[in-house]
Every structure is written in C-alpha cells, then in structure tokens.
Backbone as JSON, one array per atom type, in Angstrom:
{
  "sequence": "XXXXXXXXXXXXXXXXXXXXXXXXXXXXXXXXXXXXXXXXXXXXXXXXXXXXXXXXXXXXXXXXXXXXXXXXXXXXXXXXXXXXXXXXXXXXXXXXXXXXXXXXXXXXXXXXXXXXXXXXXXXXXXXXXXXXXXXXXXXXXXXXXXXXXXXXXXXXXXXXXXXXXXXXXXXXXXXXXXXXXXXXXXXXXXXXXXXXXXXXXXXXXXXXXXXXXXXXXXXXXXXXXXXXXXXXXXXXXXXXXXXXXXXXXXXXXXXXXXXXXXXXXXX",
  "N": [[20.94, -36.03, 0.55], [20.8, -35.05, -2.84], [21.88, -32.06, -4.36], [21.75, -29.19, -6.55], [24.66, -27.76, -7.86], [26.38, -24.89, -8.95], [28.54, -23.83, -11.6], [29.84, -20.89, -11.89], [31.43, -19.81, -13.87], [31.07, -21.06, -16.26], [29.24, -21.58, -19.38], [25.66, -21.71, -19.28], [23.67, -24.37, -19.89], [20.85, -26.35, -20.72], [20.05, -29.45, -21.6], [21.11, -28.8, -24.1], [19.95, -26.35, -24.63], [20.72, -23.04, -24.38], [20.99, -20.79, -21.68], [20.63, -17.4, -21.71], [23.19, -15.01, -20.94], [22.27, -12.54, -20.2], [19.82, -13.12, -19.06], [20.66, -14.47, -16.81], [21.98, -12.39, -15.51], [19.79, -10.71, -14.96], [18.37, -12.33, -13.18], [20.23, -12.51, -11.12], [20.23, -9.86, -10.27], [17.67, -9.7, -9.19], [17.99, -11.3, -6.98], [19.79, -9.95, -5.48], [19.13, -8.47, -3.25], [18.77, -10.31, -1.3], [20.97, -11.69, 0.21], [23.02, -14.57, 1.03], [23.79, -15.77, 4.22], [27.06, -15.56, 5.61], [28.72, -15.96, 3.43], [30.23, -15.07, 0.23], [28.17, -12.72, -1.05], [27.71, -11.98, -3.75], [28.69, -14.14, -5.27], [26.99, -16.15, -4.35], [24.48, -15.22, -5.17], [24.8, -15.39, -7.94], [25.1, -18.18, -8.21], [22.64, -19.11, -7.18], [20.9, -17.92, -8.99], [21.53, -19.3, -11.32], [20.74, -21.89, -10.56], [17.96, -21.54, -10.29], [17.19, -20.72, -12.89], [18.0, -22.92, -14.41], [16.38, -24.94, -13.38], [13.88, -23.89, -14.03], [14.01, -24.02, -16.83], [14.26, -26.8, -17.19], [11.71, -27.6, -16.32], [10.13, -26.25, -18.18], [10.85, -27.56, -20.55], [9.91, -30.1, -19.93], [7.2, -29.57, -19.75], [6.63, -29.05, -22.44], [7.08, -31.62, -23.5], [4.97, -32.93, -22.31], [2.86, -31.79, -23.53], [1.68, -29.53, -22.49], [0.29, -26.2, -21.99], [2.43, -23.47, -22.82], [3.72, -20.72, -21.25], [5.78, -18.22, -21.22], [5.82, -15.97, -19.68], [4.69, -16.67, -17.32], [6.13, -18.54, -15.49], [5.88, -19.85, -13.01], [3.23, -20.75, -12.94], [3.33, -22.52, -15.07], [5.14, -24.4, -14.07], [3.62, -25.34, -11.91], [1.59, -26.61, -13.32], [2.95, -28.74, -14.49], [3.77, -30.12, -12.17], [1.25, -30.76, -11.12], [0.37, -32.63, -12.93], [2.26, -34.68, -12.84], [3.23, -35.18, -10.26], [2.31, -36.89, -7.51], [0.44, -36.13, -4.64], [-0.3, -37.18, -1.6], [-3.08, -36.68, 0.6], [-3.03, -35.47, 3.93], [-3.96, -37.59, 6.61], [-6.61, -37.92, 9.1], [-5.58, -39.17, 11.33], [-2.82, -38.65, 11.11], [-2.87, -35.89, 11.36], [-3.87, -35.61, 13.96], [-1.78, -36.8, 15.4], [0.32, -35.01, 14.91], [-0.73, -32.76, 16.19], [-0.8, -33.61, 18.88], [1.89, -33.91, 19.35], [2.83, -31.35, 19.17], [1.6, -29.56, 20.96], [2.11, -27.16, 22.2], [2.11, -25.31, 20.16], [-0.47, -24.78, 19.64], [-1.74, -23.13, 21.39], [-3.82, -20.7, 22.6], [-3.89, -17.22, 23.19], [-1.61, -17.01, 24.74], [0.85, -14.95, 26.08], [3.9, -13.14, 25.87], [6.18, -11.08, 27.44], [8.96, -9.56, 26.3], [12.48, -8.85, 25.76], [15.17, -8.07, 23.53], [18.45, -8.53, 22.03], [19.69, -7.93, 18.98], [21.85, -9.43, 16.69], [22.5, -8.73, 13.67], [22.35, -10.45, 10.52], [23.69, -9.9, 7.49], [25.13, -10.66, 5.28], [27.37, -9.24, 4.73], [29.26, -9.59, 6.69], [31.2, -12.32, 7.96], [29.44, -15.25, 8.93], [30.3, -16.71, 11.16], [31.7, -14.8, 12.58], [29.7, -12.99, 13.35], [28.09, -14.66, 14.92], [29.95, -15.29, 16.92], [30.31, -12.79, 18.15], [27.75, -12.44, 19.18], [27.59, -14.61, 20.97], [29.63, -13.94, 22.73], [28.56, -11.62, 23.88], [26.25, -12.69, 25.06], [27.36, -14.39, 27.02], [28.56, -12.47, 28.64], [26.32, -11.07, 29.58], [24.93, -13.03, 30.94], [26.55, -13.25, 33.11], [26.28, -10.73, 34.17], [23.38, -9.69, 34.42], [22.1, -7.25, 34.78], [23.17, -5.55, 32.96], [21.87, -5.71, 30.59], [20.13, -3.82, 29.23], [21.96, -1.77, 28.68], [23.82, -3.08, 27.03], [22.11, -3.72, 24.94], [21.49, -1.19, 23.9], [24.0, -0.48, 22.95], [24.82, -2.5, 21.18], [22.77, -3.81, 19.73], [21.18, -4.5, 16.6], [18.65, -3.76, 16.1], [15.82, -1.53, 15.94], [14.68, -1.45, 18.46], [16.72, -1.14, 20.2], [16.86, 1.42, 21.11], [15.15, 1.51, 23.21], [16.2, -0.07, 25.2], [16.12, -2.62, 24.18], [13.56, -3.62, 24.41], [10.74, -5.47, 23.39], [8.17, -5.37, 24.02], [4.81, -6.57, 24.53], [4.2, -9.75, 23.27], [2.54, -11.88, 20.93], [2.22, -15.26, 19.77], [1.66, -15.3, 17.04], [2.62, -12.88, 16.21], [5.28, -12.99, 15.78], [8.14, -14.07, 13.84], [8.23, -17.52, 12.8], [10.49, -19.03, 13.76], [11.48, -17.49, 15.83], [9.27, -17.36, 17.53], [9.07, -20.06, 18.23], [11.25, -20.26, 19.85], [10.67, -18.78, 22.13], [8.1, -19.21, 23.1], [5.84, -21.54, 24.78], [7.13, -22.55, 27.04], [8.27, -22.27, 30.48], [10.28, -20.52, 31.02], [12.0, -17.79, 32.46], [13.65, -14.63, 32.45], [17.04, -14.03, 31.27], [17.59, -15.92, 28.44], [19.55, -18.88, 28.2], [20.74, -19.31, 25.74], [21.26, -18.6, 22.25], [18.87, -17.4, 19.86], [18.3, -18.27, 16.62], [17.27, -16.64, 13.73], [15.83, -15.65, 10.56], [16.72, -13.1, 10.51], [19.0, -12.9, 12.01], [21.07, -13.42, 14.92], [19.57, -13.71, 18.05], [19.68, -12.47, 21.28], [17.93, -13.1, 24.11], [15.67, -11.88, 26.59], [13.26, -12.93, 28.8], [10.69, -11.25, 30.21], [8.15, -11.45, 31.36], [5.39, -13.73, 31.56], [2.21, -14.69, 30.26], [0.04, -17.21, 30.66], [-1.61, -19.29, 28.18], [-4.55, -20.84, 26.62], [-5.26, -24.19, 25.59], [-6.09, -24.85, 22.26], [-8.89, -26.59, 20.98], [-8.56, -29.73, 19.23], [-10.33, -30.17, 17.09], [-10.83, -27.63, 16.15], [-8.59, -26.87, 14.8], [-7.93, -28.87, 13.09], [-8.34, -29.0, 10.25], [-6.58, -27.0, 9.35], [-4.13, -28.06, 10.18], [-4.03, -30.39, 8.62], [-3.89, -29.27, 6.04], [-1.38, -27.98, 6.21], [0.38, -30.17, 6.65], [-0.06, -31.62, 4.32], [0.9, -29.79, 2.43], [3.61, -29.76, 3.13], [4.34, -32.36, 2.37], [3.86, -32.12, -0.36], [5.81, -30.25, -1.11], [8.19, -31.67, -0.57], [7.87, -33.77, -2.39], [7.86, -32.42, -4.88], [10.43, -31.36, -4.86], [11.95, -33.72, -5.02], [11.09, -34.61, -7.49], [12.07, -32.63, -9.24], [14.78, -33.02, -8.79], [15.04, -35.54, -9.97], [14.45, -34.97, -12.68], [16.64, -33.31, -13.23], [18.75, -35.08, -12.86], [18.46, -36.71, -15.04], [18.99, -35.09, -17.13], [21.0, -33.3, -19.58], [23.29, -31.27, -18.44], [25.0, -28.18, -18.38], [27.2, -26.02, -16.73], [25.83, -26.28, -14.47], [26.01, -28.65, -12.01], [25.77, -31.92, -10.44], [26.06, -32.57, -6.95], [26.68, -34.19, -3.84], [24.93, -33.0, -1.27], [23.33, -30.98, 1.25], [20.82, -28.52, 1.06], [19.02, -25.43, 0.43], [18.25, -25.38, -2.33], [16.49, -26.3, -4.21], [13.39, -25.47, -4.13]],
  "CA": [[20.15, -35.56, -0.58], [21.59, -34.37, -3.85], [21.43, -30.72, -4.72], [22.43, -28.63, -7.7], [25.73, -26.8, -7.63], [26.63, -24.17, -10.19], [29.85, -23.31, -11.96], [29.48, -19.56, -12.38], [32.3, -19.39, -14.97], [30.74, -21.83, -17.46], [27.94, -21.3, -19.98], [24.57, -22.46, -18.66], [22.85, -25.03, -20.9], [19.99, -27.44, -20.24], [19.74, -30.28, -22.77], [21.51, -28.08, -25.3], [19.35, -25.02, -24.68], [21.55, -22.12, -23.59], [20.35, -19.69, -20.95], [21.39, -16.2, -22.03], [23.84, -14.36, -19.81], [21.42, -11.43, -19.77], [18.8, -13.68, -18.16], [21.34, -14.73, -15.55], [22.2, -11.09, -14.87], [18.51, -10.24, -14.42], [18.05, -13.14, -12.0], [21.16, -12.09, -10.06], [19.75, -8.57, -9.75], [16.5, -9.96, -8.36], [18.43, -11.94, -5.74], [20.83, -9.14, -4.84], [18.66, -7.96, -1.96], [18.59, -11.43, -0.37], [22.24, -12.42, 0.28], [23.1, -15.72, 1.92], [24.67, -15.46, 5.35], [28.33, -16.24, 5.82], [29.46, -16.24, 2.2], [30.28, -13.96, -0.71], [26.81, -12.6, -1.55], [27.67, -11.93, -5.21], [28.85, -15.5, -5.77], [25.79, -16.9, -4.01], [23.41, -14.76, -6.05], [25.07, -15.98, -9.26], [24.8, -19.61, -8.14], [21.21, -19.31, -7.01], [20.26, -17.54, -10.25], [21.71, -20.41, -12.25], [19.87, -22.99, -10.13], [16.56, -21.22, -10.58], [16.98, -20.71, -14.33], [18.13, -24.29, -14.91], [15.17, -25.66, -12.98], [12.77, -23.35, -14.85], [14.13, -24.57, -18.18], [13.91, -28.22, -17.1], [10.25, -27.72, -16.23], [9.57, -25.81, -19.46], [11.03, -28.65, -21.5], [9.01, -31.19, -19.57], [5.85, -29.14, -20.13], [6.53, -29.27, -23.88], [6.95, -33.06, -23.7], [3.65, -33.36, -21.83], [1.83, -31.12, -24.3], [1.01, -28.52, -21.66], [0.45, -24.83, -22.5], [3.67, -22.82, -22.45], [3.6, -19.27, -21.08], [7.08, -17.78, -20.7], [5.62, -14.89, -18.71], [4.14, -17.23, -16.08], [6.85, -19.79, -15.25], [5.38, -20.55, -11.82], [2.01, -21.45, -13.32], [3.75, -23.63, -15.92], [5.7, -25.4, -13.17], [2.51, -25.94, -11.16], [0.87, -27.5, -14.23], [3.76, -29.96, -14.59], [3.68, -30.84, -10.9], [-0.11, -31.29, -10.96], [0.21, -33.79, -13.81], [3.25, -35.74, -12.64], [3.62, -35.39, -8.87], [1.18, -37.27, -6.65], [0.56, -35.62, -3.27], [-1.35, -37.72, -0.73], [-3.63, -35.76, 1.6], [-2.8, -35.91, 5.31], [-5.11, -38.24, 7.23], [-7.0, -37.42, 10.42], [-4.65, -39.74, 12.31], [-1.57, -37.91, 11.02], [-3.11, -34.56, 11.9], [-3.98, -35.75, 15.41], [-0.45, -37.08, 15.92], [1.06, -33.74, 14.89], [-1.32, -31.91, 17.23], [-0.37, -34.09, 20.19], [3.34, -33.73, 19.47], [3.14, -29.92, 19.12], [0.5, -28.89, 21.64], [2.49, -25.78, 22.53], [1.84, -24.44, 19.02], [-1.91, -24.59, 19.52], [-2.18, -22.45, 22.61], [-4.37, -19.38, 22.27], [-3.88, -16.22, 24.24], [-0.33, -16.96, 25.46], [1.57, -13.7, 25.85], [5.26, -13.06, 26.41], [6.83, -9.77, 27.45], [10.36, -9.91, 26.06], [13.45, -7.9, 25.23], [16.22, -8.81, 22.8], [19.58, -7.86, 21.39], [19.83, -8.58, 17.67], [23.09, -9.36, 15.93], [21.95, -8.95, 12.35], [23.11, -11.13, 9.47], [23.42, -9.2, 6.23], [25.96, -11.16, 4.2], [28.61, -8.45, 4.62], [30.21, -10.09, 7.68], [31.15, -13.78, 8.07], [28.47, -15.74, 9.9], [30.99, -17.11, 12.39], [32.06, -13.59, 13.31], [28.47, -12.47, 13.96], [27.73, -15.58, 16.0], [30.92, -15.13, 18.0], [29.99, -11.54, 18.85], [26.52, -12.68, 19.94], [27.9, -15.5, 22.09], [30.43, -13.17, 23.69], [27.64, -10.74, 24.6], [25.4, -13.53, 25.9], [28.14, -14.82, 28.19], [28.74, -11.3, 29.51], [25.05, -10.72, 30.22], [24.61, -14.08, 31.92], [27.33, -12.92, 34.3], [25.82, -9.43, 34.7], [22.09, -9.46, 33.76], [21.68, -5.85, 34.87], [23.77, -4.81, 31.85], [21.14, -6.04, 29.36], [19.69, -2.62, 28.51], [23.14, -1.06, 28.19], [24.34, -3.84, 25.89], [21.16, -3.58, 23.83], [21.67, 0.14, 23.32], [25.31, -0.38, 22.31], [25.16, -3.55, 20.22], [21.67, -4.39, 18.97], [20.91, -3.99, 15.26], [17.2, -3.57, 16.0], [15.4, -0.22, 16.47], [14.34, -1.57, 19.88], [17.9, -0.77, 20.99], [16.61, 2.74, 21.69], [14.37, 1.33, 24.45], [16.81, -1.15, 25.96], [15.84, -3.92, 23.57], [12.21, -4.08, 24.72], [9.82, -5.78, 22.3], [6.82, -5.25, 24.53], [3.99, -7.77, 24.66], [4.21, -10.5, 22.02], [1.76, -13.08, 20.71], [2.95, -16.18, 18.89], [1.46, -14.94, 15.63], [3.27, -11.6, 15.89], [6.71, -13.25, 15.62], [8.5, -15.06, 12.83], [8.08, -18.83, 13.44], [11.67, -19.52, 14.48], [11.58, -16.73, 17.08], [8.17, -17.81, 18.39], [9.41, -21.38, 18.76], [12.28, -20.12, 20.87], [10.26, -18.08, 23.36], [6.8, -19.65, 23.6], [5.68, -22.95, 25.11], [7.93, -22.96, 28.19], [8.08, -21.39, 31.64], [11.54, -19.82, 31.27], [11.97, -16.36, 32.76], [14.99, -14.06, 32.53], [17.88, -14.14, 30.07], [17.69, -17.3, 27.96], [20.97, -19.27, 28.15], [21.07, -19.72, 24.37], [20.86, -17.67, 21.2], [17.81, -17.83, 18.95], [18.67, -17.93, 15.23], [16.17, -16.42, 12.81], [16.25, -15.13, 9.25], [17.29, -11.77, 10.7], [20.28, -12.99, 12.68], [21.11, -14.09, 16.22], [18.88, -12.93, 19.08], [19.91, -12.7, 22.71], [16.56, -12.8, 24.55], [15.3, -11.89, 28.0], [11.82, -13.03, 29.03], [10.37, -10.43, 31.37], [6.89, -11.87, 31.98], [4.58, -14.63, 30.74], [0.79, -14.86, 30.55], [-0.31, -18.51, 30.07], [-2.76, -19.35, 27.29], [-5.41, -22.03, 26.7], [-5.09, -25.1, 24.47], [-7.17, -24.84, 21.28], [-9.34, -27.96, 20.69], [-8.07, -30.3, 17.98], [-11.33, -30.01, 16.03], [-10.79, -26.26, 15.63], [-7.38, -26.67, 13.99], [-7.67, -30.09, 12.33], [-8.23, -28.72, 8.82], [-5.35, -26.24, 9.13], [-3.0, -28.98, 10.31], [-4.02, -31.26, 7.44], [-3.39, -28.48, 4.92], [0.05, -27.76, 6.4], [1.09, -31.43, 6.45], [-0.16, -31.94, 2.89], [1.81, -28.89, 1.73], [4.97, -30.24, 3.38], [4.53, -33.53, 1.52], [3.93, -31.64, -1.74], [7.12, -29.62, -1.33], [9.2, -32.74, -0.64], [7.67, -34.52, -3.63], [8.29, -31.62, -6.02], [11.91, -31.3, -4.83], [12.45, -34.99, -5.53], [10.78, -34.67, -8.92], [13.04, -31.77, -9.93], [16.07, -33.72, -8.72], [15.01, -36.61, -10.97], [14.59, -34.34, -14.0], [18.01, -32.83, -13.38], [19.64, -36.24, -12.97], [18.29, -37.3, -16.37], [19.24, -34.06, -18.13], [22.37, -32.92, -19.95], [23.43, -29.93, -17.86], [26.3, -27.51, -18.42], [27.17, -24.86, -15.86], [25.17, -26.73, -13.24], [26.35, -30.06, -11.84], [25.28, -32.56, -9.22], [26.97, -32.89, -5.85], [25.95, -34.68, -2.68], [24.92, -31.97, -0.24], [22.01, -30.52, 1.67], [20.7, -27.09, 0.9], [17.71, -24.95, 0.01], [18.42, -24.95, -3.71], [15.3, -26.68, -4.96], [12.28, -25.23, -3.21]],
  "C": [[21.07, -34.85, -1.56], [21.01, -33.0, -4.13], [22.24, -30.24, -5.9], [23.49, -27.65, -7.26], [26.08, -26.16, -8.97], [28.1, -23.81, -10.36], [29.61, -21.97, -12.64], [30.32, -19.13, -13.58], [31.95, -20.08, -16.28], [29.43, -21.34, -18.07], [26.88, -22.17, -19.29], [23.68, -23.03, -19.77], [22.08, -26.18, -20.26], [19.53, -28.23, -21.46], [20.0, -29.52, -24.08], [20.92, -26.7, -25.44], [20.15, -24.08, -23.79], [20.7, -21.03, -22.95], [21.21, -18.45, -21.17], [22.0, -15.57, -20.78], [23.02, -13.18, -19.3], [20.32, -11.91, -18.82], [19.41, -13.99, -16.8], [21.55, -13.43, -14.79], [20.91, -10.55, -14.25], [18.14, -11.01, -13.16], [18.96, -12.79, -10.83], [20.68, -10.79, -9.44], [18.55, -8.76, -8.84], [16.89, -10.54, -7.01], [19.38, -11.07, -4.93], [20.43, -8.64, -3.46], [18.44, -9.06, -0.94], [19.86, -12.26, -0.29], [22.18, -13.57, 1.27], [24.13, -15.44, 2.99], [25.98, -16.23, 5.27], [29.11, -16.53, 4.57], [29.46, -14.99, 1.33], [28.9, -13.8, -1.34], [26.71, -12.55, -3.06], [27.76, -13.33, -5.8], [27.59, -16.31, -5.5], [24.62, -16.5, -4.89], [23.57, -15.34, -7.44], [24.7, -17.45, -9.26], [23.3, -19.85, -8.07], [20.44, -18.94, -8.29], [20.36, -18.68, -11.26], [20.82, -21.59, -11.87], [18.45, -22.74, -10.6], [16.28, -21.28, -12.08], [17.08, -22.1, -14.93], [16.88, -25.09, -14.59], [13.98, -25.2, -13.82], [12.81, -23.93, -16.25], [13.82, -26.06, -18.21], [12.4, -28.41, -17.1], [9.58, -27.26, -17.52], [9.67, -26.92, -20.49], [10.11, -29.82, -21.2], [7.57, -30.84, -19.92], [5.62, -29.34, -21.62], [6.31, -30.75, -24.16], [5.56, -33.56, -23.32], [2.52, -32.71, -22.61], [1.05, -30.08, -23.52], [1.2, -27.13, -22.26], [1.73, -24.19, -21.97], [3.45, -21.31, -22.4], [4.88, -18.78, -20.41], [6.94, -16.69, -19.65], [5.07, -15.4, -17.38], [4.81, -18.56, -15.77], [6.35, -20.55, -14.04], [4.12, -21.34, -12.14], [2.34, -22.66, -14.19], [4.32, -24.75, -15.06], [4.59, -26.11, -12.4], [1.74, -26.93, -12.03], [1.62, -28.82, -14.39], [3.64, -30.78, -13.31], [2.31, -31.49, -10.73], [-0.3, -32.56, -11.78], [1.1, -34.96, -13.4], [3.6, -36.04, -11.18], [2.38, -35.67, -8.03], [1.43, -36.77, -5.23], [-0.57, -36.18, -2.42], [-1.79, -36.69, 0.31], [-3.42, -36.32, 2.99], [-4.09, -36.49, 5.9], [-5.43, -37.6, 8.58], [-6.04, -37.92, 11.49], [-3.32, -38.99, 12.3], [-1.72, -36.51, 11.61], [-3.19, -34.6, 13.42], [-2.6, -35.97, 16.03], [0.39, -35.81, 15.96], [0.57, -32.83, 16.0], [-0.81, -32.32, 18.6], [1.12, -33.85, 20.42], [3.74, -32.25, 19.52], [2.04, -29.1, 19.8], [0.83, -27.43, 21.97], [2.19, -24.81, 21.4], [0.36, -24.1, 18.87], [-2.48, -24.05, 20.81], [-2.6, -21.04, 22.25], [-4.26, -18.45, 23.47], [-2.6, -16.15, 25.04], [0.4, -15.67, 25.07], [2.94, -13.76, 26.5], [5.72, -11.61, 26.32], [8.33, -10.04, 27.36], [11.17, -8.72, 25.58], [14.52, -8.7, 24.49], [17.34, -7.88, 22.36], [19.82, -8.62, 20.09], [21.2, -8.33, 17.09], [22.72, -9.75, 14.5], [22.92, -9.62, 11.39], [22.73, -10.5, 8.14], [24.18, -9.76, 5.05], [27.26, -10.4, 4.06], [29.68, -8.93, 5.6], [30.09, -11.61, 7.75], [30.2, -14.2, 9.19], [29.13, -16.09, 11.23], [31.36, -15.89, 13.24], [30.84, -13.01, 14.03], [28.05, -13.35, 15.13], [28.67, -15.42, 17.19], [30.66, -13.88, 18.82], [28.75, -11.73, 19.72], [26.79, -13.56, 21.15], [28.71, -14.79, 23.16], [29.52, -12.27, 24.54], [26.73, -11.54, 25.53], [26.13, -13.96, 27.16], [28.32, -13.66, 29.17], [27.46, -10.97, 30.26], [24.62, -11.79, 31.21], [25.38, -13.84, 33.22], [26.84, -11.63, 34.97], [24.5, -9.06, 34.02], [21.64, -8.0, 33.78], [22.25, -4.99, 33.74], [23.01, -5.01, 30.53], [20.78, -4.79, 28.57], [20.86, -1.85, 27.92], [23.71, -1.76, 26.96], [23.42, -3.71, 24.68], [21.36, -2.25, 23.13], [22.96, 0.23, 22.51], [25.46, -1.32, 21.11], [24.02, -4.03, 19.33], [21.49, -3.7, 17.63], [19.42, -3.79, 15.01], [16.84, -2.18, 16.52], [15.03, -0.26, 17.95], [15.53, -1.26, 20.78], [17.69, 0.56, 21.7], [15.81, 2.66, 22.99], [14.89, 0.12, 25.23], [16.51, -2.53, 25.44], [14.42, -4.41, 23.77], [11.38, -4.29, 23.46], [8.37, -5.66, 22.73], [6.13, -6.59, 24.64], [3.86, -8.47, 23.31], [3.2, -11.64, 22.06], [2.54, -13.97, 19.76], [2.84, -15.75, 17.43], [2.12, -13.63, 15.24], [4.76, -11.76, 15.64], [6.94, -14.15, 14.42], [8.56, -16.42, 13.51], [9.28, -19.27, 14.26], [11.88, -18.77, 15.79], [10.49, -17.17, 18.05], [8.48, -19.16, 19.01], [10.4, -21.28, 19.9], [11.81, -19.52, 22.16], [8.93, -18.55, 23.93], [6.84, -21.13, 23.99], [6.57, -23.45, 26.23], [7.64, -22.01, 29.34], [9.34, -20.61, 31.97], [11.31, -18.33, 31.49], [13.41, -15.87, 32.88], [15.73, -14.23, 31.23], [17.98, -15.61, 29.66], [19.17, -17.67, 27.79], [21.43, -19.72, 26.77], [20.65, -18.61, 23.42], [19.69, -18.27, 20.41], [18.19, -17.34, 17.56], [17.41, -17.78, 14.4], [16.72, -15.93, 11.48], [16.92, -13.77, 9.37], [18.67, -11.8, 11.35], [20.19, -13.76, 13.98], [20.51, -13.16, 17.28], [19.3, -13.41, 20.47], [18.63, -12.22, 23.39], [16.44, -12.84, 26.07], [13.77, -11.93, 28.09], [11.5, -12.3, 30.32], [9.11, -10.9, 32.1], [6.14, -12.78, 31.01], [3.13, -14.62, 31.21], [0.36, -16.16, 29.88], [-1.54, -18.41, 29.17], [-3.55, -20.63, 27.49], [-5.22, -22.86, 25.44], [-6.32, -25.05, 23.55], [-7.59, -26.28, 21.0], [-8.86, -28.44, 19.32], [-9.03, -30.04, 16.82], [-11.27, -28.63, 15.39], [-9.61, -26.03, 14.7], [-7.08, -27.86, 13.08], [-7.47, -29.8, 10.85], [-6.94, -27.95, 8.5], [-4.12, -27.14, 9.21], [-2.89, -29.87, 9.08], [-3.48, -30.52, 6.22], [-1.88, -28.27, 5.01], [0.84, -29.03, 6.11], [1.07, -31.82, 4.97], [0.8, -31.07, 2.08], [3.26, -29.31, 1.93], [5.3, -31.44, 2.5], [4.68, -33.09, 0.06], [5.29, -31.03, -2.05], [8.22, -30.66, -1.44], [9.1, -33.48, -1.97], [8.14, -33.72, -4.85], [9.81, -31.46, -6.04], [12.5, -32.58, -5.42], [12.23, -35.11, -7.03], [11.79, -33.83, -9.72], [14.42, -32.41, -9.91], [16.14, -34.82, -9.78], [15.16, -36.05, -12.38], [16.03, -33.91, -14.24], [18.98, -33.98, -13.57], [19.59, -36.85, -14.37], [18.67, -36.33, -17.49], [20.72, -33.91, -18.43], [22.56, -31.47, -19.53], [24.86, -29.43, -18.01], [26.2, -26.23, -17.59], [26.44, -25.11, -14.56], [25.46, -28.22, -13.14], [25.76, -30.59, -10.55], [26.4, -32.7, -8.22], [26.12, -33.34, -4.69], [26.05, -33.66, -1.57], [23.49, -31.68, 0.14], [21.96, -29.02, 1.48], [19.36, -26.7, 0.33], [17.68, -24.53, -1.46], [17.22, -25.28, -4.57], [14.13, -26.56, -4.03], [10.97, -25.24, -3.99]]
}
C-alpha cells in the first residue's frame, strides 16, 4: 500500500495552495503529546502534521469541486460530507457477521474473568523501541527461569503504578482492558507467566495469569447488529483510505511525496 511521506524541510503545498508554517506548528503542538515509538518524536510529529494538513486540504479542495458547504472550523464534518458523496460503503451481510462470530467466538464470551499481574515496560518515544523491547525480553527470560521473582521484578522495573503491589492488576473483565491486552490474556486456558510479551499502545507487558473464571458464549442473535456495525465501519475506513490515496496520487504535492510503505498515515 502506498502512504504519504513528508519532507519536513520543504514548503507544504497542495495543488499550489500553500499551508502556512504557523498551521504546521499548531498541528505539531497538538501531536506533541502522542510521540511515535522508536523514533525521533519531534520529526514524527512534524511529518504527521504535514500528512494531516495535506489530506485536509485535499478534501477541502474536493469539497469545493463538488459544491459542498465549506466550514474551515469543522474539517472533520467537511471530510465526512465528501466521503458520504463519493465513497460507497457496503453494509455487512448476515452471512459475513455470522462468519466473523464463528471465527472469533472467544470475543463473545460473557462473564469471563482473569486475575492477572503484569510488568510494564512503557514506550514513551524517549527511548528506542528496540531497547525497551530488549529490556522486557531480558526480564521475561529471567522470570521464566525464576517465577518467584515476579513481584520483586515488578517493583523494580514496572512503569505501572501496580508495581507497588507486585504488579497485581486484580480481577479483569475483557471490557476493562485495551483490546490488544484483552486479546493476549482472554480466550485461553493458560495459567502462570505467559511465555511471550504482549504489545499494547502503552508498551510491552510481561504477564502472569493467576486465576481464570470461565464465561458463557453470548448467542449470535444478541451481538449480530454490533458485529455488522463493526464490519461495516472497517470497510468504510479502508474505502476512505483508498479514496484519499487516489486524491493524493492525482494532486500536485510539495513537501509531501508518495512512497511504497505501510503505515497509519491515512486514517
């Protein structure tokens, strides 16, 4: 998939319309609190700001071409209006929803509880991702050899407040965890220290499952509408990404160029 890459040293223009440096600075400031792991956070904020502003201008120009209302104070609403007019999003069928349900039955279990503890190696953008991962893997290997050291290691190394109680997270429900963490600990019968790290938006987690309480499978009919909405939204997001890529490919861009890569630049 093609994604947008920015040249932070060049002026930013979209079909001859220049994006003011002050607008870029404002966008960088908004992104400053969300650095990307494993890279220079300032450079990434600059790049992401350029991506966002270029895409916003592309959609504004397309809205003008389509004769849609322009509201500079509501760019998201303007983008949604363009997408609604030009991007077709098929609704998920009952068969597609049923297939997803059958393939992910573990996600539709009600009442499943997990008592767990963890050691978090937080990712903040200040340390290289490889260094953080290496520290987490080193600790995991040590604990697999000496599980009784879990609480001590948690107190010494975890970046979570739970370090004060030996890493204990207490009793967890699937809905009480971020999705990537829930996926890593629910839906299996594993007990004890997991032999792998769980990566989430917060960093790398070394996890010990202390106890499990099995749940009951929710009937398909009870979740069918929710599944259909989720699948339809996934299709919509893919379609809008492709649409923005097409607009960018047809545009005269300066300060933002195309390169073949995968990344979360057009969301």
